[in-house]
N, C-alpha and C positions, 0 to 999 in steps of 0.2 A: 504494500499499500503505500510505503514510503516513496518509492520510485515513481508511481503513478502520480502521486501528489507533486512531486518535484517537476514531473513532465509538465503537468497542468499549469503550475505556477510558470514555468519557462514559456509556455505556449502562450498564456495570458499576457505576459511581459513582451512577447516577440515585436508587436508593433512599435512599442516604446524603443525596444533596442534597435530596431531598423531605423527608426527617426534618428535616434542618437548617433548611429554610424553615418547617415546620410548628413546630419548636421555637422559633424566633426570633419566629414569630406569637403562639404562647402566651405566650412571655415578655412581649412587647411590650404585651399586653393584661392583665397582671397575673397570670399563672400562675407558680407556682414550680416548680422541679425538684425531686422528692423526693430526699431523701439517701440513700434505700436502693433505689431503682430508677430508672436512667437513662431508662426510658421512661414513668414516672409523673408527671404534672403536677396540682399541686393550686392551687385558687383559693378563697380565703376572703375574703368581705365580709360584715361584721356577723354575721348568724346564718346566711347562706347558704355552703354548701360545694359544691364541685364538684371531681370527680377525672376525669382524661383519661388512659387508659391506651392506648398504641400498641404494637401488635404486628404487624411487618411492615407490612401494607397495611390493617390493621383498627385501628379507633379505638372504644373502650368509653368511654362517658361516663356517670357516675353523680353524683348529687348530691341534696340535699334541697329544692330549688326547680325545678319543672317549667318555670317562666316564665323563670328564668335559664337552664336547659339548652337550652330551646326556641330563645333569642335567641342563645346560643351556637352552636348547631347552625346557625342561618340564617347566621351570620357566616362559619362553616367552609363552607358550601355556596357562598356568594359568593366567598370568598378562594381556595377550592381546587377548585372544580367537583366537589364531592363528591356521593355519593347517601346519603341518610338511609335507612338500613335499619330504622328504628323499633326495635321491640324486640328485644333479644338473644335468640336461640333457640339457637345453638351457638357454642362458643369452644373451640378447641384440641382438638375432639373430645368435649367435655363439653356435653351437653343442659342448657338452662337452662329450666326451667318457673316461670313467673309466676303468682302466686295473686292473687286479688281483694283480699286484705288487705295487699298490697304485698310480701309474702315471696317467697322464691325456693327452688326446690329444683334442685340441681345433680346430674345422674347421668352 
């Protein structure tokens, strides 16, 4: 019973452990934790900006340099065996429509 109990405790804590590992990785490569949101990370280098929002097991990445974003996503895939879902279509039940002009519509 002790082994099962330990497993359940580890399993329950797995999401937190994953987030802690992700957080440590992001900080190690230059991201700063937002002061207003514990799950928002910000990276700034010269004129490039990138924002990473983590919600449970979803990661939303936005920024002003596709080259930097693509490089960052490649690092995430290698480090965490993640799958790149490409463009965001839904988040928290909100549909996201992308326009060719670069704009977004949320509904």
